DSSP file (Angstrom, degrees, kcal/mol; ACC not computed):
  #  RESIDUE AA STRUCTURE BP1 BP2  ACC     N-H-->O    O-->H-N    N-H-->O    O-->H-N    TCO  KAPPA ALPHA  PHI   PSI    X-CA   Y-CA   Z-CA
    1    1 A X     >        0   0    0      0, 0.0     4,-1.9     0, 0.0     5,-0.1   0.000 360.0 360.0 360.0 -46.4  161.7   -9.8   -2.6
    2    2 A X  H  >  +     0   0    0      1,-0.2     4,-2.0     2,-0.2     5,-0.1   0.844 360.0  55.4 -66.7 -33.0  163.5  -12.8   -4.0
    3    3 A X  H  > S+     0   0    0      2,-0.2     4,-2.1     1,-0.2    -1,-0.2   0.886 105.9  51.7 -66.7 -38.2  160.6  -15.1   -3.0
    4    4 A X  H  > S+     0   0    0      1,-0.2     4,-2.5     2,-0.2    -2,-0.2   0.904 108.6  51.3 -63.9 -41.1  158.2  -12.9   -5.0
    5    5 A X  H  X S+     0   0    0     -4,-1.9     4,-2.4     1,-0.2    -1,-0.2   0.891 109.2  50.2 -64.0 -38.7  160.4  -13.2   -8.0
    6    6 A X  H  X S+     0   0    0     -4,-2.0     4,-2.3     2,-0.2    -1,-0.2   0.896 110.9  49.3 -65.9 -39.6  160.5  -17.0   -7.7
    7    7 A X  H  X S+     0   0    0     -4,-2.1     4,-2.3     2,-0.2    -2,-0.2   0.912 111.8  48.4 -65.5 -42.1  156.7  -17.1   -7.5
    8    8 A X  H  X S+     0   0    0     -4,-2.5     4,-2.4     1,-0.2    -2,-0.2   0.918 111.8  49.6 -64.0 -42.7  156.3  -14.9  -10.5
    9    9 A X  H  X S+     0   0    0     -4,-2.4     4,-2.3     1,-0.2    -1,-0.2   0.893 110.5  50.5 -63.4 -39.8  158.8  -17.0  -12.5
   10   10 A X  H  X S+     0   0    0     -4,-2.3     4,-2.2     2,-0.2    -1,-0.2   0.898 110.5  49.4 -65.2 -40.5  157.0  -20.2  -11.5
   11   11 A X  H  X S+     0   0    0     -4,-2.3     4,-2.3     2,-0.2    -2,-0.2   0.907 111.3  49.3 -64.5 -41.8  153.6  -18.7  -12.6
   12   12 A X  H  X S+     0   0    0     -4,-2.4     4,-2.3     2,-0.2    -2,-0.2   0.902 110.3  50.8 -64.2 -41.1  155.1  -17.7  -15.9
   13   13 A X  H  X S+     0   0    0     -4,-2.3     4,-2.0     1,-0.2    -2,-0.2   0.908 111.0  48.4 -63.2 -42.7  156.6  -21.1  -16.4
   14   14 A X  H  X S+     0   0    0     -4,-2.2     4,-1.7     1,-0.2    -1,-0.2   0.891 110.3  51.8 -64.5 -39.3  153.2  -22.7  -15.7
   15   15 A X  H  X S+     0   0    0     -4,-2.3     4,-1.2     1,-0.2    -2,-0.2   0.899 109.4  49.7 -64.7 -40.6  151.5  -20.3  -18.1
   16   16 A X  H  < S+     0   0    0     -4,-2.3     4,-0.4     1,-0.2     3,-0.2   0.886 109.2  51.8 -65.0 -38.7  153.9  -21.2  -20.9
   17   17 A X  H >< S+     0   0    0     -4,-2.0     3,-0.7     1,-0.2    -1,-0.2   0.840 107.7  52.6 -68.1 -31.9  153.4  -24.9  -20.3
   18   18 A X  H 3< S+     0   0    0     -4,-1.7    -1,-0.2     1,-0.2    -2,-0.2   0.781 103.9  57.8 -72.9 -26.9  149.6  -24.5  -20.6
   19   19 A X  T 3< S+     0   0    0     -4,-1.2    -1,-0.2    -3,-0.2    -2,-0.2   0.486  78.4 120.7 -83.3  -3.2  149.9  -22.7  -23.9
   20   20 A X    <   -     0   0    0     -3,-0.7     2,-0.3    -4,-0.4    -3,-0.0  -0.298  46.6-158.4 -64.6 144.6  151.7  -25.5  -25.7
   21   21 A X        -     0   0    0      1,-0.1    -2,-0.0     2,-0.0    -1,-0.0  -0.830  22.8 -98.2-119.2 162.1  150.1  -27.0  -28.8
   22   22 A X     >  -     0   0    0     -2,-0.3     4,-2.1     1,-0.1     5,-0.1  -0.254  31.9-110.4 -75.0 166.3  150.6  -30.3  -30.4
   23   23 A X  H  > S+     0   0    0      1,-0.2     4,-2.4     2,-0.2     5,-0.2   0.878 119.2  54.9 -62.7 -38.3  152.8  -30.9  -33.4
   24   24 A X  H  > S+     0   0    0      1,-0.2     4,-2.1     2,-0.2    -1,-0.2   0.911 108.6  47.4 -63.1 -43.4  149.7  -31.6  -35.5
   25   25 A X  H  > S+     0   0    0      2,-0.2     4,-2.6     1,-0.2    -1,-0.2   0.893 111.2  51.8 -64.8 -39.4  148.2  -28.2  -34.6
   26   26 A X  H  X S+     0   0    0     -4,-2.1     4,-2.4     2,-0.2    -2,-0.2   0.912 110.5  47.4 -64.8 -42.4  151.5  -26.4  -35.2
   27   27 A X  H  X S+     0   0    0     -4,-2.4     4,-2.2     2,-0.2    -1,-0.2   0.897 112.1  50.9 -65.2 -39.4  151.8  -28.0  -38.7
   28   28 A X  H  X S+     0   0    0     -4,-2.1     4,-2.1     2,-0.2    -2,-0.2   0.926 111.8  46.2 -64.2 -45.0  148.2  -27.1  -39.5
   29   29 A X  H  X S+     0   0    0     -4,-2.6     4,-2.2     1,-0.2    -2,-0.2   0.896 111.9  51.4 -65.0 -39.9  148.7  -23.4  -38.4
   30   30 A X  H  X S+     0   0    0     -4,-2.4     4,-2.3     1,-0.2    -1,-0.2   0.892 108.8  51.7 -63.6 -39.3  151.9  -23.2  -40.4
   31   31 A X  H  X S+     0   0    0     -4,-2.2     4,-2.4     2,-0.2    -2,-0.2   0.910 108.7  50.2 -63.4 -42.7  150.1  -24.5  -43.4
   32   32 A X  H  X S+     0   0    0     -4,-2.1     4,-2.4     1,-0.2    -2,-0.2   0.909 111.6  48.3 -62.0 -42.3  147.4  -21.9  -43.1
   33   33 A X  H  X S+     0   0    0     -4,-2.2     4,-2.3     2,-0.2    -1,-0.2   0.894 111.3  50.3 -66.1 -38.7  149.9  -19.1  -42.8
   34   34 A X  H  X S+     0   0    0     -4,-2.3     4,-2.4     2,-0.2    -2,-0.2   0.908 111.6  47.9 -66.1 -41.6  151.8  -20.4  -45.8
   35   35 A X  H  X S+     0   0    0     -4,-2.4     4,-2.4     1,-0.2    -2,-0.2   0.916 112.9  47.8 -65.8 -42.5  148.7  -20.6  -48.0
   36   36 A X  H  X S+     0   0    0     -4,-2.4     4,-2.1     2,-0.2    -1,-0.2   0.883 112.4  49.4 -68.2 -36.0  147.6  -17.1  -47.0
   37   37 A X  H  X S+     0   0    0     -4,-2.3     4,-2.2     2,-0.2    -2,-0.2   0.910 112.0  48.2 -67.1 -41.6  151.1  -15.7  -47.7
   38   38 A X  H  X S+     0   0    0     -4,-2.4     4,-2.3     2,-0.2    -2,-0.2   0.908 111.4  50.3 -65.3 -41.1  151.2  -17.3  -51.1
   39   39 A X  H  X S+     0   0    0     -4,-2.4     4,-2.6     1,-0.2    -1,-0.2   0.913 110.0  50.2 -62.3 -42.9  147.7  -16.1  -51.9
   40   40 A X  H  X S+     0   0    0     -4,-2.1     4,-2.4     1,-0.2    -1,-0.2   0.900 110.2  50.1 -63.6 -40.8  148.6  -12.6  -50.9
   41   41 A X  H  X S+     0   0    0     -4,-2.2     4,-1.8     2,-0.2    -1,-0.2   0.904 111.5  48.7 -64.8 -40.3  151.8  -12.7  -53.1
   42   42 A X  H  X S+     0   0    0     -4,-2.3     4,-1.0     1,-0.2    -2,-0.2   0.930 112.9  47.4 -64.7 -45.0  149.8  -13.9  -56.1
   43   43 A X  H  < S+     0   0    0     -4,-2.6     3,-0.3     1,-0.2    -2,-0.2   0.892 114.3  46.1 -65.2 -39.2  147.2  -11.2  -55.6
   44   44 A X  H  < S+     0   0    0     -4,-2.4    -1,-0.2     1,-0.2    -2,-0.2   0.787 114.5  47.2 -75.3 -26.5  149.7   -8.4  -55.2
   45   45 A X  H  < S+     0   0    0     -4,-1.8    -1,-0.2    -5,-0.2    -2,-0.2   0.552  83.4 111.4 -92.8  -6.4  151.8   -9.5  -58.2
   46   46 A X    >X  -     0   0    0     -4,-1.0     3,-0.8    -3,-0.3     4,-0.8  -0.457  66.6-138.1 -70.2 138.1  149.0  -10.0  -60.6
   47   47 A X  H 3> S+     0   0    0      1,-0.2     4,-1.4     2,-0.2    -1,-0.1   0.758  98.0  66.7 -68.9 -23.8  149.0   -7.4  -63.4
   48   48 A X  H 34 S+     0   0    0      1,-0.2    -1,-0.2     2,-0.2    -2,-0.0   0.816  99.1  51.9 -68.2 -28.0  145.3   -6.9  -63.3
   49   49 A X  H <4 S+     0   0    0     -3,-0.8    -1,-0.2    -6,-0.2    -2,-0.2   0.834 108.6  50.7 -74.1 -32.1  145.5   -5.4  -59.9
   50   50 A X  H  < S+     0   0    0     -4,-0.8     2,-0.4    -3,-0.1    -2,-0.2   0.777  99.5  74.6 -79.0 -25.6  148.2   -2.9  -61.0
   51   51 A X     <  -     0   0    0     -4,-1.4     2,-0.5     2,-0.0     0, 0.0  -0.703  64.1-160.5 -92.0 137.2  146.3   -1.6  -64.0
   52   52 A X        -     0   0    0     -2,-0.4     2,-0.4     0, 0.0    -3,-0.1  -0.957  12.1-141.8-113.8 135.3  143.3    0.7  -63.6
   53   53 A X        -     0   0    0     -2,-0.5     2,-0.3     1,-0.0    -2,-0.0  -0.751  11.5-128.6 -99.0 143.5  140.9    1.0  -66.4
   54   54 A X        -     0   0    0     -2,-0.4     3,-0.1     1,-0.1     2,-0.1  -0.657  30.8-109.5 -84.0 141.1  139.2    4.3  -67.4
   55   55 A X        -     0   0    0     -2,-0.3    -1,-0.1     1,-0.1     3,-0.1  -0.395  41.3 -97.0 -68.3 150.6  135.5    4.3  -67.7
   56   56 A X        -     0   0    0      1,-0.1    -1,-0.1    -2,-0.1     3,-0.1  -0.386  42.8-105.9 -67.0 143.2  134.1    4.6  -71.2
   57   57 A X        -     0   0    0      1,-0.1    -1,-0.1    -3,-0.1     3,-0.1  -0.374  43.0 -96.4 -68.1 150.8  133.1    8.1  -72.3
   58   58 A X        -     0   0    0      1,-0.1    -1,-0.1    10,-0.1    10,-0.1  -0.332  48.4 -95.3 -66.1 149.9  129.4    8.7  -72.5
   59   59 A X        -     0   0    0      1,-0.1     2,-0.3    -3,-0.1    -1,-0.1  -0.344  40.3-110.6 -67.5 146.7  127.8    8.4  -75.9
   60   60 A X        -     0   0    0     -3,-0.1     2,-0.3     6,-0.1     5,-0.2  -0.558  34.0-168.8 -77.2 138.0  127.4   11.5  -78.0
   61   61 A X  B >   -A   64   0A   0      3,-1.7     3,-0.6    -2,-0.3     6,-0.2  -0.866  34.6-109.2-121.3 159.5  123.9   12.7  -78.6
   62   62 A X  T 3  S+     0   0    0     -2,-0.3     3,-0.3     1,-0.2    -1,-0.1   0.861 119.6  44.7 -58.9 -36.8  122.7   15.4  -81.0
   63   63 A X  T 3  S+     0   0    0      1,-0.3     2,-0.3     2,-0.1    -1,-0.2   0.693 122.8  37.6 -81.7 -17.1  121.9   17.9  -78.2
   64   64 A X  B X   +A   61   0A   0     -3,-0.6    -3,-1.7     1,-0.1     3,-1.2  -0.743  65.9 172.0-131.9  84.4  125.2   17.2  -76.3
   65   65 A X  T 3  S+     0   0    0     -3,-0.3    -1,-0.1    -2,-0.3    -2,-0.1   0.789  78.4  49.3 -67.5 -27.6  128.0   16.7  -78.9
   66   66 A X  T 3  S-     0   0    0     -6,-0.1    -1,-0.3     3,-0.0    -8,-0.1   0.353 125.2 -94.1 -92.6   7.1  130.8   16.5  -76.3
   67   67 A X    <   -     0   0    0     -3,-1.2    -2,-0.1    -6,-0.2    -8,-0.1   0.139  62.7-138.6  96.9 -20.9  129.1   14.0  -74.0
   68   68 A X        +     0   0    0      1,-0.1     2,-0.1     5,-0.1   -10,-0.1   0.107  37.4 155.8  64.8-174.1  127.7   16.9  -72.0
   69   69 A X    >   -     0   0    0      3,-0.1     3,-1.0     1,-0.1    -1,-0.1  -0.358  57.2 -91.2 127.6 153.8  127.4   17.2  -68.3
   70   70 A X  T 3  S+     0   0    0      1,-0.2    -1,-0.1    -2,-0.1    -2,-0.0   0.707 120.5  57.7 -68.9 -18.2  127.2   20.1  -65.8
   71   71 A X  T 3  S+     0   0    0     -3,-0.1     2,-0.4     2,-0.1    -1,-0.2   0.605  92.5  80.5 -89.1 -11.9  131.0   20.2  -65.4
   72   72 A X  S <  S-     0   0    0     -3,-1.0     2,-0.3     2,-0.0    -3,-0.1  -0.759  77.4-127.2 -98.7 142.0  131.8   20.8  -69.1
   73   73 A X              0   0    0     -2,-0.4    -5,-0.1     1,-0.1    -2,-0.1  -0.618 360.0 360.0 -82.9 144.2  131.7   24.2  -70.7
   74   74 A X              0   0    0     -2,-0.3    -1,-0.1   -10,-0.0    -2,-0.0   0.422 360.0 360.0-103.1 360.0  129.6   24.4  -73.9
C-alpha cells in the first residue's frame, strides 16, 4: 500500500514538473489577464451600457393619429 502511494506521489511530482512554464510565458499570460480584466471593468462601468434608450414612436399619419398598430385600441 505504501509503495503504491509513493509511486502515485512520484507520478504527480513528475506531472507538475512537466507543466512548468518559463518566466517570460508567465509574464505574458499575466499581462493578458490584466488587460482583459481592465477592459471588462471599463465596459461594465461605462454609463452608456447602463442606460437603455426607448425607440422613437412611429410617426402619426392621418388615418392612424395615435401611431396605430394592432395592439392599440382605436
